[in-house]
N, C-alpha and C positions, 0 to 999 in steps of 0.2 A: 824695667821700664814697662809700663802698660802697653799691651798690643794695641794696634791702631783701632780695631773693632772688638766688640764683645761677642763671643761665640757661644750662644746658649746651648747648642747640641752637645758641646764637649764639657762645658761647665756644670750643667744642671745635674746629670747623673753623678758626677764626681763629688759635687758638694753635698748632694742628698745622701750619698753613702757615708760621707764624713760625718754629717750631722747625726745620722742614725747610729753609727758605730760609736760616737762620742757619748752616747747616753743623754743627749740634750732634750730628747723628746720626753724623758721621764720627769715626773714632778720633783721638785726639790725635796730633799730629806730633811731640810731644816724644820724641826718640830714647831718652831715659832712663826713660819711662813704661813700667811693667809692662803687658804685654798681657793683656787678658781678651777671650776669644772665645767666641762661640756661633754655630753654624751652625743656621739654622732647619730643622726638619723639613719639607721642601718639600711644601706642600699641592699637590693635583692642580690642573692649569691649568683643569679643568672645575668645580672645586669652588666652594662658597660657605661663608661662615663659619658653622660650627655651634657648639654650645656647648663641645664638646670642644676645638675650635681656640681659643675665647676663653679657656679655662682654660690650655691649654699656652702660648699666646702671651703672656698676662698675666704668668705666672711668668717667662718669658724676659725680658719687658720690665722687670719688677721688678729682676731681677739686673743687667741691662745699665744701667739708670739708676743703680742703687746703685753699681756699680763705676766707671761714668763720673764720678759725683760724688767718688769717692775718689781721682781723678787718674789712673786707669789709662786706657790706650789701648783703650778698649771698642769691640769690633766685634761687631755683630750682623748677620751676613751673611744676607740674605733670598734667596729664589728659589722657583721652582715646578718641579713634576715633569710631564713630558708625558703621563703617565698613558695608556699605550698602548691598552688596551681601551676605557677610559671615553671618551677623546677620539674614538676611531674610531667608537664607537657614537653619540655626539652628532652627528657630522657625518653619518653614515649616515641617522640619523633626520631630520635636517634636509633631506638630499637627497630622501628618500622623501616627506616632507611637501610639498616644493616640486615633486613630480611628475618629479624627474629620475631618470636611470637609476641602477642600483646601482654600487657600487664596482668589481665584477668586469667589468661592461660598460664602465665608463668607463676602466679600466686604472689600473695603479699610479701612474704619474708624474702623471696628472691628478687622481687622488684625493688624493694627498699634497699636491699644490698647494692643493687645496680645504681641506684640514685647516690648512695654514699660513694660508690666508686667513681661516679661522674664528678661529685663534688670534690674528691681528692685530686683528680686529674684536671678538671677544667673550671671548677667553681671558684669564685674569688678572684677572678681576674680584675675586677674593679678595684680591689685593694692595691694592686700594682699600679693601675691607672691613677689612683689618688696620690701615690708617691710622685707621679709624673707632675702632678699639680703642686707638688711641694708640701703636702699636708704633713704637718709635724705631729701626728698622732703618736701616742705611746703604744707602739705595735706589740710590746711585750704583754699588754693587758688585752689584747684583741679577743672579742667574743663572737660566739655564734649562737643564734637563737635555739639551736638544737644541741648545744653542747651539754655535757652532763650537769653542769652547775646550774644553767638556765632551766633545763629539763626538771631538775628537783624543785626549783622555784615555782615553776608552772604548776607541777602536781600539787604542791602545798597550797598555792592559792586557790586552785580549783576546789580541792577537798574543803578548805576552810569556808570558802564562799557557800558551798553547798550546805555545810552543817550550820552555817549562820542564817540560812534561808534566803540567801542573796542569789543563789544559782539554782535552776531547776529545768526539768524537761517539760516541754509543752508542744502541743500541736498548733502551729500558726502558719501563716503564709510567709515564704521567703523568696528572694531572687534565686531562680533555679537555672542552672546551666545545663541544657539537655545534652550537650557534647561531653562535658566532664562529669555530668550527673552528680552535681553537688550544689549545695547553697553557696551563694557568693555575697559579698558585702556590697553596699551601695557604691563604694569607691571602685569596685571591679565592674560596675555597670556603666556603659557608654551610651549616652542618648544620641541617636542618629536621626537626623531629619530625613524622612522617606516618603516617597510617593505611595499612597495607599487610596482605600476607598471606604466609604461608609455604605453598608448594605442595610437597606430599610426593610425589615420583615413585619408581616402582619400576624400577630399572635391572636387566634380566634378566642373570644370570650366563652367560658364554659357555661353549660346549663341554659343555653338560648338567651343569654342576656344581651341587650342592645342599649346603646346610648346615643344622644344627639351631639355630633361633633361640629363645631363652627367652621365654616369654610370661606366665608367672605365677610368683610368688615367695612364700616364707614370711616369717615375721616377721623372721627374720635377713637377709633380702634374698637368700637362696639360691634359685636357680631350681628350680622343682618341675614344670614343664611346658614342653614345647618344641613347636615346629612345624617342618616341613621346608620350607625356602624355596629357590627358585631364582632369587632377586632380592635386591638390596640397595636399601633406601629411603633416599633423600637428600632434603633440603629446601632450598628456594631461594626468595628473594624476587625473583629476576630470571630467570624461566625462559628468556627469549630467549638468555642466556648458555650454556645447555647445549650449543648447537650447536658451542661452542668447548671443551667438556670434553676434558681429555686424561688425566684420572685420577679415581679415587675414593679418598679417604684414610681410614684408620681408625687409631686409636691403637695404637701397639706393645703396650700392656698389655691391650687389650680382648679378652678371652677369646672373645667371640662370633665374632670375625672372623680369629683367629689362623691358621686353616688356609686362609683365602682370600687371604692376602698373597701377591702374585706372580701370582695369576690375573687373569682379565679379566671385565669386564662388557661388554655390548653397549649402546652409547649409542643410546637410542630415537630414532626419526625418521631418523637418518643411518645407523645400522647399523654405526658404527665400533667396533672393539674397543678398550677402554682399560683400563689396569692398575689393580689395586688395590694401593695403596702403603701402608706403615705410617709414620705421621708424627705427632709430638707435637701438631701443630696441631689435629688431630681431638680433639674433647672427648667422651669416652665418656658423660658425664652429660647431654648435650643431644641431644634427639630420638633417632634411631637409633644415633647415635655415629659415622655415616659422613657424609662431606662431599664433594660434587662439587669438583673442582679444575679452575678455568679460568684458567690462568696469565696470559693476555692481558687479562683483564678483572676482575681482583681483585688488590689489592696483596698480601694475604696468600697468595693462591694463587701469585702470581708467585714468592714466596720458596719455597713448597713445590716448585714447578716446577724452581727452580734446584737444590734438594737432591736432586731425583730424576731430573734431566736429562730432563724432560718436554718434548714439543713445545710451542712457543708461537706462537699466530697469532691475528690479529684475525678475528672473524666480523661486525664492524661496521665500516662505512666512516666517514669524517670527519664525516658528518652523522648517525651513529647509526643507519644503515639496514643491513639484513642484506646481506652480500656474497654472491657466488657466483663460479663459475669462468668465467662468461660474459665477464668482462674479458679472459681470456686466449684463450678460443676452443679449438676442438678441435685445431687445427694445433699449438698450443703444447703441448697434452696429449700429442700423438703424439711431439713433440720430446723430452718429458721421458724417453720410454723409451729414447731414444738417448743420453742424458746419463749419464756414468759416476757412480758414487756417490763421494762424498768420504771422507775418513778416518773420519768419524763414521757412515758408512753412509747418509747423506742425499743426495739428488739436489737440485740448485738450479738454478732456471731463472727469468730475469727477476726476480732477487732473492727468489724464493719457493722454500721447501723443498718436497720431495715430500709431506711429511706435510700441509703447508698446502694444497697443491693438491688432495690427495685429500680433505681435510676440506671444502674449499669446493665441490668437484665433487659431493659427497654431499648438500649442502643442497638440498632440493626447490625446483623452479622457483617454486612458488606463495609461498615465503618470501623469495625473493631481491628485494631492493630495497624490502622493507617497512620502515617506521619501527619502532624497537625496541619501542614499546608496542603496535603493531598486531600484530607478530610474536608478542609475548607472549600476547596473546589467542588467536592462531591455534594456538600450541603447547599452551596450556592446553585449548582445545577438542579438539584431536587426542588429548591425553593422556586426557581424559575418555571420548572415543569408543572409544579403543583399550584402555582399562581399566588403564593404568599410573599414573593420578592416584589416590593412595590417600587423600589427606586434604588439606583446606584449612583452614589455621589463621590466624585474625585476629591482627594484631600492630600494635604502634606501634613504629616504629624511626626512626633517624636516616638521612636521605637527603641527600647532598651535592648542593647547588644552586650555580650560578654566581651570585656576588652582583651581577653586572651583568645577565646575560642572564636569570636567574630559572629557566633549565631545569636538569634533572637532569644532573649531571656524571657522565661515564663514565671509569673507569680504562681507559686506551688505550695500545696498544703502538705506539710510533713512534720514528723516528730524531730524536734531539735532541742539542743541545750540552750538556755538563755540566762543571761545575767540581769538582775534587777538593777538596771541602770538608773532609774528614777531615784532610788534610795541612795546609790552611790554618788549621784550627781550633786546632791545638796551641799556637802562640805566643798566640792570642787567649785560650785557656783560662789559660795560664801568667800572662799580664799581669794578669788579675783575681785569680787565686790569690795573686799576689805583691804586689797593692795598687797597681800602676801605674795601674790605673783602678778606681774605687770606685763601687759602686751605692748610691744613697739612695733608699728604705729598703733596708738591706743584705739583706733576705730575698729581693730579686729576684735576687740573684746565684745562687741555687739554681736558678731557672728557667734562667738563662743557662747554667749548668754542665750541667744535664740535657740541654738541647738540644745543646750543642756536643760533649758526651761521647757522644751517640747520633746524631750527624749523618750524614745520607745525602748522596749526590752531589746537587749543586745544578743543577737544570735551568734553563739561562739562555736558552733559544731560545723564541721565540713566533712563531705562524704569523699575523702581523699585517703591515700595511703602514706603520704609524705608529710610528716608533721608530728605534733605532740599527740599520742594516742590518749584519748579520754580516759581518765582512771575511774571507770565505772564498770561494774559486772552485774549481769542479770541472772537472777534465780529462775527456776522452771516456771514459776508463777508470775514472772515479770517484776518481781521485787528488786529494787536497785541498791546496790552496795557501792558506795563511792568512798575510796580509800586510796592512799598514795602508792600502796603495793598490793599485788595479788594475795600475798600472805595475809595482810590486814583484811582484805575483802573476805578471804576464806574464814578468817577468825569471826568476822562479823556475821557471816552467814551461819556459822555454827551456832552462834548466840541466837540467831533469829529462828532457825529451823529445828535446833535440837542438837543432839551429840554429834550426828553425822551429817556433814554439809553436802548438799547435792553438787553436781557439776555446774560451775558458773560459766557464763559466756560473756566475754569482754566486749564492751561497745566497740564497733568497728570504726567509728568515726574519729577524726582528728580535730584539734582545735584550730579556730581561725588564727591566722599569723598575727593578726592585731592583738590577740589576747596575750601571746608571749611578748610582743613589742610594748604592750602597756606597762610591763614590769620593768622596762629597760633601764631606767635611771637607778634602780636599787638592785636588780638581779645581777647586773653586770658588775656591781661592786662586791658581789659575794653573798648577798642575802639568799637563803635564810639564816646563814651563819653571820655572826656579829664580827665581821672582819674589821681589820684596821683601816682598809680603803673605805668601807662603809661608814665608819665612824668619822673619818677625815673628810670624805669628799661628798657625802649626802647632807643635805640636799645640794644638788648641782647649781651652778651659777646662772648660766644662760643657755637657752635652747634656741638654736637657729633652724628654722624650718620654712616650709611652704604653706600658704594659706589653704591649699586644697586638703591638708590633712589635719586641720584644727579639730574637726569632729572625730576623725577616725583614730588619731594618735594622741595629739596633745591633750584633749579632754580626758581621754582613757587613761593616760599616764597621770593626770591629776587626780583622777578617781581612785586608781589603784594605789598611788603614792600616799595620798592622805589615808586611805583605809588601812594600809599595812605598815606604813612608816610613821604615821601620825603628823607628818608635815608635808608641805608641798614639794614636789620633786625637782622644781627649779624656780628661781626667784624672778626670772625675766624670760619672756619669749619674744624673740625677734622674728617677724614674719618678713622673709625675703620676697623680693618682687618676682614677677613672671618675666622670663626672657623672651622677647618677641623679635621678629625680624626688623630691619631698618624702617620699614613702613608701618610698623605696629601690628602686623598680623601675627597670629600664633603659628609657631613653627610646626610643620608636620611633613612627613615623608612624602605624602600625596601632593603637597604644594612644591616640593623641591626646594624649601627654603631653610632646611635644618643645617646648622652649623655645628661641626664636629669639634669639640674642644681640643682633642688630641691632635687633629690635623692643624688647628690654629697654633697650638704649642710647637709643633714641628716647624711651621712656617715662620712664626713671628717671636717665638720664645714664651716661656711660662709667665715671666714677669709682666709682659704686655698684656697678656689675657687676664691676669689677676688684677692689674691696675684698672683695666677697663671695667671689670666686675664691680670693683670697689668704687670707683668714680661715679658709676651709673646707678648705685644702689640707694638712690634717694627714697626717703619714706614717701608712701602713698603714691608711688608711680611705678609702672612697668618699665623694663629695660628694652630700649629699641637698639639692637646690637647690629653693627656692621663691621665688615672686615676693615674698612677704612678707618674706623674709630680705633680698632686695635693697633692698626699701622701707626696711627698718631701717637699712641702711648708707647710703642716701640721706639718712636723717635725721641719721646721724652727720656727713655733709658739711654739712648744714644747720646743725648744732649748731656746727661750727668756723666757718661763715660768720658766724653770729650772734655768736659770741664775738669774732671779728675786728672785727665792726662795733661791738660794745660798746666794744672797746678803742679803736677810732678815735674814737668819740664821746667818749671820756674822755681824749683827747689822749695815748694811749699810743703814742707814735712813737719810732722809733729815734734814739738820741743818739750822735753821733760821738764815738768814743773811750770809750764806756761800758764799764766793767770790772765784769762780774758778780762777780768775786771781792771786790769791796769793798763789797757791799751790807751793810746794818746791820739792817734790819727782819727780824724773825723769819720772817714769811711769804715774804719775797724770799729769804732764806737757804734756806728749805724748798724753794720751787719751783725754786730753782737746783740743789739736790741731786737732786730728783726728775727734772729734766730730764737731769742727768748720768747718772743710773741708767738712764733710759729710753733715752738715746742708745746707752749700752753694750750694753743688752739687745737693741735692735733690730739693732745692728751684728753682735752675735754670732749673732743668729738668721739674718740674711741671709747670713752667711759660711758657715753650716753646709750647705745652707740649710734653715731651718725657718720656712717662710712663715707658718704659722698662729701661731706663737710671736711673729713680728714683729708681725703684725696684732693680736694680743691685747694686746701691750704698748703699741702705738700707741693702740688704742682706749681702754684702761684709763687711759692718761695723759691723752689729749686730753679725752675726755668726762668722766671722774671726777675726775682730779687737777686739770687746768687750768680746765676750764669750770665744773664743779660746785662745786669748792672754792676754788681759788685766786681766781678772779674775785669770788666771793661774799665771801671774806675780805678781798679788797682793797677792796671798795666803801666801807667806813667811812673808809679812808685816803684813797681817791680823792675822797670828798665832805667830808673834813675839812679842818682849818685848818693842819696841819703841812706847810709848804711843802716841806721837805727830804724828809719821808717820801713826800709826794705824788709829787715828781719822781723819786725812786729807784723807786717802785713802777710809775710809767708806763714808765720806761726798762726795768725788769726784765720787765714784761709784754710789751713790744715784743720784748726780746730772746728770751724764751721762745717767743713766737709764731713768730719767725724760725726758731728750731731745730725747732719743730713742723713748719713747712712744708718744711724740708730732709729731716726724717726721714719725713714722710708722702709726700713727692713720688714715690718710685718706685712707690708703690701707687696713689696718687690724683693723677696728674700735672696734670690740667686745672684743678681747683679751687685747688690749691696754687700753680700758676704765675699764675693770676689774681690770687690773694691777694697774692702776692709783688709783683705790679706795683701793685695798688691800695692796699695798705697803705703804700706809699712816697710817696703823693701829698702828705703833709704833713710829710715828714721828708727826710733826705738821700736823693739819687738812688741807685739801685741801680747796681752795676757791670755788670750783665748779667742774662741770663735765669737763673731758678732751675735749669733743667736742667743748667747747667754750673757751678753753685755748688759749693763745697767741702763735702764731708760733715763733719758736726760731730764734732770730736774734743775732748772736754771732760775737764778734769783731775779726778780723783777727790777731790782736795783741797778741791773746791767742795762736797763732801758734809758738811753740818754736822750732827753728831749731836745736839747740844743743840737746834737748831731743829727737827730731825726729830721729836724726842721731844715737843717743846712743841706744835707744830702736829698731830702725830700724835695726842696726847691730845684735842685739841679736835675734830678730825675723828672720832675714835672715839666721843667723848661725844655729838656731835650725831647721829652714825650710830645709836647705841644708842637715843636718844630717838626718832628718826624710826621705827625698827624697832618699838618698843613701841607707838607710836601706831598704826602700820599694823596690827600683829597684833591689837590690841584694838579696832580700828574707833573710835578717838577722832576725833571731828568735826574737820576742818581749822581750824574757827573757834575751837575750844577752846583755852584757855591754861592748862594744868595747872601747878602749881608743881613745881620740881625740888628734892630735898633730897639733900644728900651727907653720908653718915654715915661716920665713921672715916677722915677724910682726914688725910693727913700734911701736912707743911709745904709740900711742893712742889706737891701737888694743891690746897692752900688758896690758894697764890700764883697757880696757873694759873687757878683759879676766879675770883679777883679780877680778874686781868688780862683774862680773856675773857668775864666775865659779860655784857656787852652783846651780844657776838656770839652767845653761847648762847641768850639770850632771843630774838634775832631769828631765828636759824637753826632753833632747836628750837621756836618758837612757844610760849614759856613765859611764865607770869605772873611768876615769880621763881625765882632760884637761890641757895640758901643752905646753910650748914652746919648740922648738928644732931647730937644724940647718938643720936636713934632716928627711925625712919621714921614719918611721919604715917599716920593711918588711911586705908585705900582706896588705898594706894600699891603700884605694881608695882616690885620690885627688879631691878637689873641690875648687872653687874660693872663697876667704874670704877677700874682699876688696883688699888692697894691698898685702895681705898675701895669703898663700895656706893652706887650711885645709886638713888633712889626717886622715881618719878613718880606723883603722886597723881591718878588718873584716875577714881575710883569715882563722882564726882558728875557726870562727863560720859557715863557709859555705864550701861547696865542690865547689872549683873554676871551676874545669872542668865540673862538672854537671851543674853549673849555666852558664857557657858559652854556653854549649850545649842546655840548656833550651832557652836561649835568641836567639841563632841562629835559633832554630826551630820555635819560635814565629815570628821572623823576616820574615823567609821563608813563613810562613802561610800567613802573611799580604801581602808579596810580591805576592803570588799566587792570593790572593783576589783582589789586586790592578790591576793585569794583566787582570783578568776576567771582572772586571768592566769597565776597560779602553776600552777593546774590544767592549763591549756593546755600551758604550757611543760614540765610534768612528764609529758605524755602522749606516748609514743613514736609513736603513730599521727599525732598532729598534726605533730610534728617531721619525720616522714617524708614526709607528704603536702604540707605547706604550702610555699609558695615562700620562698627565703631572705629576701626582703625583708619578707615577712609575719612570719616568726619574729623578724627583727631589729626590726621595729616593735613587737612585743609586748614584747620585752625592754627597749626604750626606755621604753615606757609603764609597765612595772613599776618601773623605776628612778625614773621621775618621780613616780609615785604613792607610792613608799616615801619619797622625799625630802620630798614634800609633807606626808605623814602625820607624819613625824618632826618637822617644823617646826610643825605645828598642835599636836602633843602637847607640844612644849616651851612653846608660847604657853599651852595650857591649865594646864600645871604652874605657870606663872608666875602665872596668873590665880587659881589655887586658894590662893596665898599672900596674896592681897588680903583684907583683913578690913574 
């Protein structure tokens, strides 16, 4: 016999171990089985399960369990990402906490050994947490982005792209993290709104040049007064970068500066002359309309510098300190005088141009080696002392920070490795345009297209030690040898230099983790070897991931999959929602609104968390998660458990050879048809996939149809004397419950598996675990229109009676009479057949036909007839009307207040998105409640 309650804490670990031990997570070995493949978005090896993981992996597991039950060879391939920066940071912190030397003192080899040791001891905890979530991954195929197989794939891809001319080394601007001293991707940059300043500096015009600058204007905007200036004002939020300015830009159409284009200003502090250039980047409506151009320290300025062939050089080192010429010394400076100019008229020594050397030489000694922020203060102080600081303007602006280090990120000019993403993007664009890969929801295709159509070269090198070491070696003259192994590089060097190869130096950098992740759909299946898994499971079926990595992962997998495999890596991309708090705000530790899925699982059970995620995963909307919502779905599980226990107590056990198509009782024909329709609806929803539609169909059928109606309607039969009807109803209830468990299993695997086992205690033995049961495929011929109409009438009638009672505050103990007026022959017959049920379920004193409604009765529609429930003697009509009117007025006031807010442009402009959305929802709720109360009052007004 089933226990009184379901205990998730004891059941979940036991069942998960049983599933894993049974081999159920592995794909079917049937060679004729259609493959269904999902590769997991690999979580960081340093990570722990957060609410976003819970959503993403729940949806993947729902699909995997669904297709497994449909007989497909379902493979959900798991793995983790080595997470270069995050892992290195964790280990460095541990070393520091233990009093050990830093990684640079320790050396690369020893440090990497420490990281592998950490990974063996502590890494991958998230894998065990995914088990807590019920993830039915094939753990025997688990991969790691730094395992030997994936490392071989990475080396092969790098070398092939290089030799195809699609990967190269170049000096460009990158996002630079001064704490980790590495380039980072856009995804690792967090834009934070920060209080700051615009410092307005006067740059003096060179060679005694002056111009007329307008200072007053008439009503038409025409200048009426000018002043003579021998300077141009520029504004900056980063004064320290002025040391690297190589131009001042003005807009080509800006009449104020048209005579100055081509002339020079003298850069304060260093005294370098820099040109005034005309460029559309300068906005004549902002500030003075002139902007300083620092190509090595601003991404927009870098593009301006390219357009005007400006000098480009760093004035910060890799720790964001001011550089100087001291690193070369005066001997190198003298040597420069002896170096001939190149074709561009530039001298180069030790990898530096003459313009760079001159710029660095001009930086004052007192600034060299200063941290950027200390240098900023010193420059501002000097500008104030010397009189070229003209204005300080407060501002709030977005400042890039490293998401791991928390420090301000610098645009930084450095040599890095780049992939020609523009070329690789073209097939990836075409594949989605032509439907080879489809996004769901479809609107995310626009995001994908916009990024790929405007894609920049992809920086794939990182200045870290933990990761895939770049397979490139440098000769003494800087010649690069890119090969998969050092032996191959030496062989290539011998061919290049002659019989005896010089000593080669390997590139110190490692690859961006997104580079190895881009190969995930095929490298995890064994590529570059032509494995059986690769042949069977590539391309994969569905990718489930978040919108924030469409650029960084989805697009790159598309590019690499098409280039190396010749076909798309997945046929469908499902973009899951963002989980927010119950008010619609983004979850963050600083706000204190983060919900830990492991805590929720401990408190409420895994099934409740999973059903919540599935039910709320509607397309094109974020999930507003509350603990109360999860508690509600835990109650849903409890409802099913209690219904199963009721069925077991009433001997509703499976009957060998039972044919649902042969049932004769109307309620059994009805539940059979409802079961058929629900199975079809859930199947259709999961095929799309439309997770919320599947959950809605399951909830409605299990709670409302099966538990609330069918079992209630079955009670008289189960307690009656008709043995044949009783046996049929018991067998039908057991059959319907089995179908319910199968349909619900992908979403709530633990409670359904436990019920599958326990409900068979008094019937025939099960053939195996529910996880590998066949998905229900039920014939439409089992839908009986006559039974559906018959029981539908009964359900609707009881529903209307209950609705009237609730609206009018009729006490539960009261038993009003029901009168049916204008009934046709069919309604009369139904009333006669189901009178006893109506009396019981509607809490009625009587149910009869009449020509007119009795006094004090509330009318409602009953098919072609009218129902009248006599309630006047059980309630105070006047008090009830007053109550309804008062509640309607309250809602009207609330509606008016919210509408004023939402119609106020200032509110819409200032309020956060989640606040606006919350008000819209409150308005909709208030309007619906008001309409319902008005309908109830209108009905009450008819009572005499």
